[in-house]
PDB file of the backbone (N, CA, C, O) and the ligand in Angstrom, with CONECT records:
HET     ZN  A 101       1
ATOM      1  N   MET A   1      15.705  21.876  -2.593  1.00  0.00           N
ATOM      2  CA  MET A   1      16.191  20.653  -1.949  1.00  0.00           C
ATOM      3  C   MET A   1      17.258  20.998  -0.917  1.00  0.00           C
ATOM      4  O   MET A   1      18.183  21.766  -1.182  1.00  0.00           O
ATOM      5  N   SER A   2      17.108  20.425   0.234  1.00  0.00           N
ATOM      6  CA  SER A   2      18.120  20.657   1.246  1.00  0.00           C
ATOM      7  C   SER A   2      19.101  19.500   1.241  1.00  0.00           C
ATOM      8  O   SER A   2      18.738  18.356   0.968  1.00  0.00           O
ATOM      9  N   THR A   3      20.319  19.809   1.540  1.00  0.00           N
ATOM     10  CA  THR A   3      21.348  18.776   1.582  1.00  0.00           C
ATOM     11  C   THR A   3      21.985  18.793   2.958  1.00  0.00           C
ATOM     12  O   THR A   3      23.201  18.911   3.107  1.00  0.00           O
ATOM     13  N   GLU A   4      21.133  18.674   3.950  1.00  0.00           N
ATOM     14  CA  GLU A   4      21.644  18.689   5.306  1.00  0.00           C
ATOM     15  C   GLU A   4      22.340  17.371   5.619  1.00  0.00           C
ATOM     16  O   GLU A   4      21.966  16.306   5.127  1.00  0.00           O
ATOM     17  N   LYS A   5      23.341  17.484   6.435  1.00  0.00           N
ATOM     18  CA  LYS A   5      24.052  16.272   6.815  1.00  0.00           C
ATOM     19  C   LYS A   5      23.148  15.365   7.637  1.00  0.00           C
ATOM     20  O   LYS A   5      22.341  15.833   8.440  1.00  0.00           O
ATOM     21  N   ARG A   6      23.287  14.125   7.436  1.00  0.00           N
ATOM     22  CA  ARG A   6      22.457  13.157   8.137  1.00  0.00           C
ATOM     23  C   ARG A   6      23.306  12.211   8.941  1.00  0.00           C
ATOM     24  O   ARG A   6      24.377  11.775   8.520  1.00  0.00           O
ATOM     25  N   CYS A   7      22.796  11.910  10.104  1.00  0.00           N
ATOM     26  CA  CYS A   7      23.474  10.954  10.955  1.00  0.00           C
ATOM     27  C   CYS A   7      22.424   9.979  11.460  1.00  0.00           C
ATOM     28  O   CYS A   7      21.475  10.382  12.134  1.00  0.00           O
ATOM     29  N   SER A   8      22.580   8.735  11.148  1.00  0.00           N
ATOM     30  CA  SER A   8      21.535   7.758  11.437  1.00  0.00           C
ATOM     31  C   SER A   8      21.308   7.590  12.932  1.00  0.00           C
ATOM     32  O   SER A   8      20.233   7.161  13.352  1.00  0.00           O
ATOM     33  N   SER A   9      22.300   7.921  13.730  1.00  0.00           N
ATOM     34  CA  SER A   9      22.141   7.751  15.168  1.00  0.00           C
ATOM     35  C   SER A   9      21.517   8.978  15.826  1.00  0.00           C
ATOM     36  O   SER A   9      21.221   8.966  17.020  1.00  0.00           O
ATOM     37  N   ASP A  10      21.323  10.018  15.055  1.00  0.00           N
ATOM     38  CA  ASP A  10      20.790  11.256  15.619  1.00  0.00           C
ATOM     39  C   ASP A  10      19.853  11.911  14.613  1.00  0.00           C
ATOM     40  O   ASP A  10      19.984  13.093  14.295  1.00  0.00           O
ATOM     41  N   GLU A  11      18.912  11.125  14.124  1.00  0.00           N
ATOM     42  CA  GLU A  11      18.006  11.638  13.110  1.00  0.00           C
ATOM     43  C   GLU A  11      16.973  12.567  13.703  1.00  0.00           C
ATOM     44  O   GLU A  11      16.478  12.355  14.810  1.00  0.00           O
ATOM     45  N   VAL A  12      16.663  13.586  12.958  1.00  0.00           N
ATOM     46  CA  VAL A  12      15.609  14.498  13.364  1.00  0.00           C
ATOM     47  C   VAL A  12      14.630  14.665  12.212  1.00  0.00           C
ATOM     48  O   VAL A  12      14.953  14.417  11.051  1.00  0.00           O
ATOM     49  N   VAL A  13      13.440  15.087  12.564  1.00  0.00           N
ATOM     50  CA  VAL A  13      12.397  15.317  11.576  1.00  0.00           C
ATOM     51  C   VAL A  13      12.135  16.808  11.477  1.00  0.00           C
ATOM     52  O   VAL A  13      11.932  17.486  12.484  1.00  0.00           O
ATOM     53  N   ASP A  14      12.142  17.304  10.258  1.00  0.00           N
ATOM     54  CA  ASP A  14      11.847  18.709  10.022  1.00  0.00           C
ATOM     55  C   ASP A  14      10.335  18.892  10.086  1.00  0.00           C
ATOM     56  O   ASP A  14       9.600  18.335   9.271  1.00  0.00           O
ATOM     57  N   MET A  15       9.881  19.667  11.049  1.00  0.00           N
ATOM     58  CA  MET A  15       8.441  19.849  11.224  1.00  0.00           C
ATOM     59  C   MET A  15       7.869  20.904  10.278  1.00  0.00           C
ATOM     60  O   MET A  15       6.662  21.143  10.268  1.00  0.00           O
ATOM     61  N   GLU A  16       8.728  21.526   9.493  1.00  0.00           N
ATOM     62  CA  GLU A  16       8.294  22.538   8.530  1.00  0.00           C
ATOM     63  C   GLU A  16       7.521  23.667   9.215  1.00  0.00           C
ATOM     64  O   GLU A  16       6.551  24.212   8.688  1.00  0.00           O
ATOM     65  N   LEU A  17       7.998  23.984  10.404  1.00  0.00           N
ATOM     66  CA  LEU A  17       7.396  25.070  11.176  1.00  0.00           C
ATOM     67  C   LEU A  17       8.517  25.936  11.729  1.00  0.00           C
ATOM     68  O   LEU A  17       9.646  25.483  11.916  1.00  0.00           O
ATOM     69  N   HIS A  18       8.173  27.193  11.984  1.00  0.00           N
ATOM     70  CA  HIS A  18       9.117  28.083  12.628  1.00  0.00           C
ATOM     71  C   HIS A  18       8.512  28.600  13.923  1.00  0.00           C
ATOM     72  O   HIS A  18       7.312  28.863  14.003  1.00  0.00           O
ATOM     73  N   CYS A  19       9.346  28.739  14.919  1.00  0.00           N
ATOM     74  CA  CYS A  19       8.900  29.262  16.198  1.00  0.00           C
ATOM     75  C   CYS A  19       8.321  30.658  16.008  1.00  0.00           C
ATOM     76  O   CYS A  19       8.903  31.501  15.326  1.00  0.00           O
ATOM     77  N   VAL A  20       7.154  30.888  16.629  1.00  0.00           N
ATOM     78  CA  VAL A  20       6.522  32.205  16.497  1.00  0.00           C
ATOM     79  C   VAL A  20       7.293  33.274  17.255  1.00  0.00           C
ATOM     80  O   VAL A  20       7.142  34.466  16.989  1.00  0.00           O
ATOM     81  N   ARG A  21       8.106  32.848  18.184  1.00  0.00           N
ATOM     82  CA  ARG A  21       8.800  33.792  19.052  1.00  0.00           C
ATOM     83  C   ARG A  21      10.191  34.130  18.546  1.00  0.00           C
ATOM     84  O   ARG A  21      10.545  35.304  18.435  1.00  0.00           O
ATOM     85  N   CYS A  22      10.982  33.110  18.238  1.00  0.00           N
ATOM     86  CA  CYS A  22      12.380  33.366  17.871  1.00  0.00           C
ATOM     87  C   CYS A  22      12.669  33.025  16.414  1.00  0.00           C
ATOM     88  O   CYS A  22      13.743  33.345  15.904  1.00  0.00           O
ATOM     89  N   GLY A  23      11.721  32.378  15.743  1.00  0.00           N
ATOM     90  CA  GLY A  23      11.896  32.107  14.326  1.00  0.00           C
ATOM     91  C   GLY A  23      12.728  30.887  14.003  1.00  0.00           C
ATOM     92  O   GLY A  23      12.991  30.607  12.833  1.00  0.00           O
ATOM     93  N   THR A  24      13.147  30.157  15.019  1.00  0.00           N
ATOM     94  CA  THR A  24      13.951  28.962  14.795  1.00  0.00           C
ATOM     95  C   THR A  24      13.122  27.881  14.109  1.00  0.00           C
ATOM     96  O   THR A  24      11.974  27.627  14.475  1.00  0.00           O
ATOM     97  N   ARG A  25      13.717  27.266  13.131  1.00  0.00           N
ATOM     98  CA  ARG A  25      13.051  26.138  12.488  1.00  0.00           C
ATOM     99  C   ARG A  25      12.962  24.991  13.486  1.00  0.00           C
ATOM    100  O   ARG A  25      13.915  24.703  14.209  1.00  0.00           O
ATOM    101  N   LEU A  26      11.802  24.345  13.514  1.00  0.00           N
ATOM    102  CA  LEU A  26      11.574  23.319  14.527  1.00  0.00           C
ATOM    103  C   LEU A  26      11.887  21.929  13.991  1.00  0.00           C
ATOM    104  O   LEU A  26      11.368  21.498  12.961  1.00  0.00           O
ATOM    105  N   TYR A  27      12.745  21.258  14.718  1.00  0.00           N
ATOM    106  CA  TYR A  27      13.077  19.872  14.420  1.00  0.00           C
ATOM    107  C   TYR A  27      12.821  19.054  15.680  1.00  0.00           C
ATOM    108  O   TYR A  27      12.995  19.541  16.797  1.00  0.00           O
ATOM    109  N   VAL A  28      12.411  17.822  15.490  1.00  0.00           N
ATOM    110  CA  VAL A  28      12.246  16.940  16.636  1.00  0.00           C
ATOM    111  C   VAL A  28      12.940  15.619  16.334  1.00  0.00           C
ATOM    112  O   VAL A  28      13.115  15.248  15.173  1.00  0.00           O
ATOM    113  N   SER A  29      13.328  14.920  17.380  1.00  0.00           N
ATOM    114  CA  SER A  29      13.919  13.611  17.209  1.00  0.00           C
ATOM    115  C   SER A  29      12.860  12.648  16.684  1.00  0.00           C
ATOM    116  O   SER A  29      11.663  12.896  16.826  1.00  0.00           O
ATOM    117  N   VAL A  30      13.295  11.572  16.089  1.00  0.00           N
ATOM    118  CA  VAL A  30      12.356  10.609  15.500  1.00  0.00           C
ATOM    119  C   VAL A  30      11.376  10.053  16.537  1.00  0.00           C
ATOM    120  O   VAL A  30      10.176  10.017  16.266  1.00  0.00           O
ATOM    121  N   PRO A  31      11.837   9.621  17.707  1.00  0.00           N
ATOM    122  CA  PRO A  31      10.863   9.139  18.704  1.00  0.00           C
ATOM    123  C   PRO A  31       9.868  10.219  19.107  1.00  0.00           C
ATOM    124  O   PRO A  31       8.690   9.932  19.317  1.00  0.00           O
ATOM    125  N   GLN A  32      10.333  11.451  19.216  1.00  0.00           N
ATOM    126  CA  GLN A  32       9.435  12.547  19.583  1.00  0.00           C
ATOM    127  C   GLN A  32       8.446  12.810  18.452  1.00  0.00           C
ATOM    128  O   GLN A  32       7.273  13.090  18.697  1.00  0.00           O
ATOM    129  N   ALA A  33       8.919  12.721  17.230  1.00  0.00           N
ATOM    130  CA  ALA A  33       8.034  12.918  16.084  1.00  0.00           C
ATOM    131  C   ALA A  33       6.940  11.860  16.067  1.00  0.00           C
ATOM    132  O   ALA A  33       5.791  12.157  15.741  1.00  0.00           O
ATOM    133  N   ASP A  34       7.287  10.647  16.411  1.00  0.00           N
ATOM    134  CA  ASP A  34       6.282   9.584  16.475  1.00  0.00           C
ATOM    135  C   ASP A  34       5.202   9.936  17.490  1.00  0.00           C
ATOM    136  O   ASP A  34       4.015   9.720  17.243  1.00  0.00           O
ATOM    137  N   ALA A  35       5.614  10.475  18.626  1.00  0.00           N
ATOM    138  CA  ALA A  35       4.659  10.865  19.663  1.00  0.00           C
ATOM    139  C   ALA A  35       3.798  12.027  19.197  1.00  0.00           C
ATOM    140  O   ALA A  35       2.597  12.076  19.466  1.00  0.00           O
ATOM    141  N   VAL A  36       4.427  12.962  18.496  1.00  0.00           N
ATOM    142  CA  VAL A  36       3.684  14.115  17.975  1.00  0.00           C
ATOM    143  C   VAL A  36       2.643  13.660  16.961  1.00  0.00           C
ATOM    144  O   VAL A  36       1.498  14.109  16.991  1.00  0.00           O
ATOM    145  N   ILE A  37       3.045  12.775  16.073  1.00  0.00           N
ATOM    146  CA  ILE A  37       2.124  12.282  15.041  1.00  0.00           C
ATOM    147  C   ILE A  37       0.990  11.493  15.680  1.00  0.00           C
ATOM    148  O   ILE A  37      -0.162  11.593  15.259  1.00  0.00           O
ATOM    149  N   ALA A  38       1.323  10.706  16.701  1.00  0.00           N
ATOM    150  CA  ALA A  38       0.285   9.948  17.403  1.00  0.00           C
ATOM    151  C   ALA A  38      -0.713  10.890  18.058  1.00  0.00           C
ATOM    152  O   ALA A  38      -1.920  10.646  18.041  1.00  0.00           O
ATOM    153  N   SER A  39      -0.197  11.964  18.632  1.00  0.00           N
ATOM    154  CA  SER A  39      -1.068  12.959  19.257  1.00  0.00           C
ATOM    155  C   SER A  39      -1.944  13.649  18.210  1.00  0.00           C
ATOM    156  O   SER A  39      -3.125  13.904  18.444  1.00  0.00           O
ATOM    157  N   LEU A  40      -1.351  13.947  17.057  1.00  0.00           N
ATOM    158  CA  LEU A  40      -2.124  14.561  15.971  1.00  0.00           C
ATOM    159  C   LEU A  40      -3.250  13.648  15.518  1.00  0.00           C
ATOM    160  O   LEU A  40      -4.368  14.094  15.260  1.00  0.00           O
ATOM    161  N   GLU A  41      -2.939  12.379  15.425  1.00  0.00           N
ATOM    162  CA  GLU A  41      -3.951  11.431  14.957  1.00  0.00           C
ATOM    163  C   GLU A  41      -5.072  11.277  15.978  1.00  0.00           C
ATOM    164  O   GLU A  41      -6.234  11.094  15.617  1.00  0.00           O
ATOM    165  N   ARG A  42      -4.714  11.353  17.248  1.00  0.00           N
ATOM    166  CA  ARG A  42      -5.719  11.174  18.299  1.00  0.00           C
ATOM    167  C   ARG A  42      -6.535  12.426  18.536  1.00  0.00           C
ATOM    168  O   ARG A  42      -7.757  12.369  18.675  1.00  0.00           O
ATOM    169  N   THR A  43      -5.850  13.560  18.581  1.00  0.00           N
ATOM    170  CA  THR A  43      -6.522  14.787  19.019  1.00  0.00           C
ATOM    171  C   THR A  43      -6.562  15.868  17.947  1.00  0.00           C
ATOM    172  O   THR A  43      -7.270  16.863  18.093  1.00  0.00           O
ATOM    173  N   GLY A  44      -5.803  15.675  16.869  1.00  0.00           N
ATOM    174  CA  GLY A  44      -5.764  16.682  15.814  1.00  0.00           C
ATOM    175  C   GLY A  44      -4.805  17.816  16.104  1.00  0.00           C
ATOM    176  O   GLY A  44      -4.706  18.766  15.328  1.00  0.00           O
ATOM    177  N   ALA A  45      -4.094  17.721  17.228  1.00  0.00           N
ATOM    178  CA  ALA A  45      -3.136  18.768  17.575  1.00  0.00           C
ATOM    179  C   ALA A  45      -2.032  18.171  18.435  1.00  0.00           C
ATOM    180  O   ALA A  45      -2.193  17.106  19.031  1.00  0.00           O
ATOM    181  N   ALA A  46      -0.917  18.872  18.487  1.00  0.00           N
ATOM    182  CA  ALA A  46       0.183  18.450  19.335  1.00  0.00           C
ATOM    183  C   ALA A  46       0.981  19.687  19.708  1.00  0.00           C
ATOM    184  O   ALA A  46       0.852  20.734  19.074  1.00  0.00           O
ATOM    185  N   ILE A  47       1.787  19.565  20.714  1.00  0.00           N
ATOM    186  CA  ILE A  47       2.575  20.705  21.178  1.00  0.00           C
ATOM    187  C   ILE A  47       4.058  20.381  21.050  1.00  0.00           C
ATOM    188  O   ILE A  47       4.520  19.312  21.449  1.00  0.00           O
ATOM    189  N   LEU A  48       4.783  21.329  20.485  1.00  0.00           N
ATOM    190  CA  LEU A  48       6.236  21.247  20.420  1.00  0.00           C
ATOM    191  C   LEU A  48       6.807  22.389  21.247  1.00  0.00           C
ATOM    192  O   LEU A  48       6.248  23.486  21.284  1.00  0.00           O
ATOM    193  N   ILE A  49       7.906  22.123  21.897  1.00  0.00           N
ATOM    194  CA  ILE A  49       8.559  23.170  22.663  1.00  0.00           C
ATOM    195  C   ILE A  49       9.853  23.556  21.951  1.00  0.00           C
ATOM    196  O   ILE A  49      10.736  22.725  21.736  1.00  0.00           O
ATOM    197  N   CYS A  50       9.944  24.826  21.593  1.00  0.00           N
ATOM    198  CA  CYS A  50      11.146  25.346  20.948  1.00  0.00           C
ATOM    199  C   CYS A  50      12.304  25.393  21.937  1.00  0.00           C
ATOM    200  O   CYS A  50      12.100  25.338  23.150  1.00  0.00           O
ATOM    201  N   VAL A  51      13.510  25.496  21.412  1.00  0.00           N
ATOM    202  CA  VAL A  51      14.684  25.645  22.267  1.00  0.00           C
ATOM    203  C   VAL A  51      14.607  26.900  23.129  1.00  0.00           C
ATOM    204  O   VAL A  51      15.236  26.968  24.185  1.00  0.00           O
ATOM    205  N   CYS A  52      13.836  27.894  22.684  1.00  0.00           N
ATOM    206  CA  CYS A  52      13.694  29.127  23.460  1.00  0.00           C
ATOM    207  C   CYS A  52      12.635  28.992  24.548  1.00  0.00           C
ATOM    208  O   CYS A  52      12.471  29.889  25.375  1.00  0.00           O
ATOM    209  N   GLY A  53      11.917  27.870  24.546  1.00  0.00           N
ATOM    210  CA  GLY A  53      10.915  27.638  25.570  1.00  0.00           C
ATOM    211  C   GLY A  53       9.498  27.953  25.130  1.00  0.00           C
ATOM    212  O   GLY A  53       8.543  27.707  25.866  1.00  0.00           O
ATOM    213  N   GLN A  54       9.364  28.495  23.936  1.00  0.00           N
ATOM    214  CA  GLN A  54       8.041  28.829  23.422  1.00  0.00           C
ATOM    215  C   GLN A  54       7.318  27.564  22.978  1.00  0.00           C
ATOM    216  O   GLN A  54       7.845  26.791  22.178  1.00  0.00           O
ATOM    217  N   ALA A  55       6.117  27.353  23.494  1.00  0.00           N
ATOM    218  CA  ALA A  55       5.319  26.200  23.074  1.00  0.00           C
ATOM    219  C   ALA A  55       4.625  26.512  21.756  1.00  0.00           C
ATOM    220  O   ALA A  55       4.048  27.585  21.576  1.00  0.00           O
ATOM    221  N   GLN A  56       4.692  25.560  20.845  1.00  0.00           N
ATOM    222  CA  GLN A  56       4.045  25.716  19.550  1.00  0.00           C
ATOM    223  C   GLN A  56       2.938  24.686  19.449  1.00  0.00           C
ATOM    224  O   GLN A  56       3.182  23.492  19.621  1.00  0.00           O
ATOM    225  N   ILE A  57       1.747  25.126  19.177  1.00  0.00           N
ATOM    226  CA  ILE A  57       0.670  24.173  18.931  1.00  0.00           C
ATOM    227  C   ILE A  57       0.618  23.897  17.435  1.00  0.00           C
ATOM    228  O   ILE A  57       0.470  24.814  16.627  1.00  0.00           O
ATOM    229  N   ILE A  58       0.738  22.648  17.086  1.00  0.00           N
ATOM    230  CA  ILE A  58       0.632  22.273  15.680  1.00  0.00           C
ATOM    231  C   ILE A  58      -0.647  21.477  15.482  1.00  0.00           C
ATOM    232  O   ILE A  58      -1.102  20.762  16.373  1.00  0.00           O
ATOM    233  N   ARG A  59      -1.200  21.617  14.320  1.00  0.00           N
ATOM    234  CA  ARG A  59      -2.467  20.942  14.035  1.00  0.00           C
ATOM    235  C   ARG A  59      -2.296  20.062  12.812  1.00  0.00           C
ATOM    236  O   ARG A  59      -1.396  20.249  11.992  1.00  0.00           O
ATOM    237  N   CYS A  60      -3.175  19.119  12.726  1.00  0.00           N
ATOM    238  CA  CYS A  60      -3.107  18.162  11.635  1.00  0.00           C
ATOM    239  C   CYS A  60      -3.121  18.878  10.295  1.00  0.00           C
ATOM    240  O   CYS A  60      -4.000  19.698  10.028  1.00  0.00           O
ATOM    241  N   LYS A  61      -2.146  18.566   9.455  1.00  0.00           N
ATOM    242  CA  LYS A  61      -2.035  19.232   8.165  1.00  0.00           C
ATOM    243  C   LYS A  61      -3.241  18.979   7.281  1.00  0.00           C
ATOM    244  O   LYS A  61      -3.582  19.793   6.423  1.00  0.00           O
ATOM    245  N   LEU A  62      -3.876  17.848   7.499  1.00  0.00           N
ATOM    246  CA  LEU A  62      -5.043  17.522   6.687  1.00  0.00           C
ATOM    247  C   LEU A  62      -6.181  18.502   6.950  1.00  0.00           C
ATOM    248  O   LEU A  62      -7.091  18.653   6.136  1.00  0.00           O
ATOM    249  N   GLN A  63      -6.111  19.158   8.095  1.00  0.00           N
ATOM    250  CA  GLN A  63      -7.173  20.084   8.470  1.00  0.00           C
ATOM    251  C   GLN A  63      -6.711  21.537   8.422  1.00  0.00           C
ATOM    252  O   GLN A  63      -7.391  22.435   8.918  1.00  0.00           O
ATOM    253  N   ARG A  64      -5.548  21.753   7.821  1.00  0.00           N
ATOM    254  CA  ARG A  64      -5.030  23.107   7.770  1.00  0.00           C
ATOM    255  C   ARG A  64      -5.969  24.015   6.984  1.00  0.00           C
ATOM    256  O   ARG A  64      -6.454  23.652   5.913  1.00  0.00           O
ATOM    257  N   ARG A  65      -6.211  25.182   7.526  1.00  0.00           N
ATOM    258  CA  ARG A  65      -7.091  26.136   6.852  1.00  0.00           C
ATOM    259  C   ARG A  65      -6.504  27.529   6.953  1.00  0.00           C
ATOM    260  O   ARG A  65      -5.764  27.852   7.883  1.00  0.00           O
ATOM    261  N   ASN A  66      -6.850  28.337   5.981  1.00  0.00           N
ATOM    262  CA  ASN A  66      -6.545  29.763   6.078  1.00  0.00           C
ATOM    263  C   ASN A  66      -7.833  30.514   6.339  1.00  0.00           C
ATOM    264  O   ASN A  66      -8.905  30.115   5.884  1.00  0.00           O
ATOM    265  N   ASP A  67      -7.720  31.580   7.058  1.00  0.00           N
ATOM    266  CA  ASP A  67      -8.923  32.370   7.342  1.00  0.00           C
ATOM    267  C   ASP A  67      -9.416  33.053   6.072  1.00  0.00           C
ATOM    268  O   ASP A  67     -10.420  33.765   6.104  1.00  0.00           O
TER     269      ASP A  67
HETATM  270 ZN    ZN A 101      11.760  29.719  19.731  1.00  0.00          ZN2+
END
């Protein structure tokens, strides 16, 4: 369990992903998360940009597979 500080005016969503390039845990603002989820629902994928500039393609968790 994480006990991160929360601020209602600056909420972020933990995407449970780490940047492939720098390893930073990816968080997005709530409005951005809504857009990401909408994109996932429409296309099954969405793109997040890390603070380092690395684009991360995320895919719908319902379709997550291992090779
Ligand atoms: Zn990064």
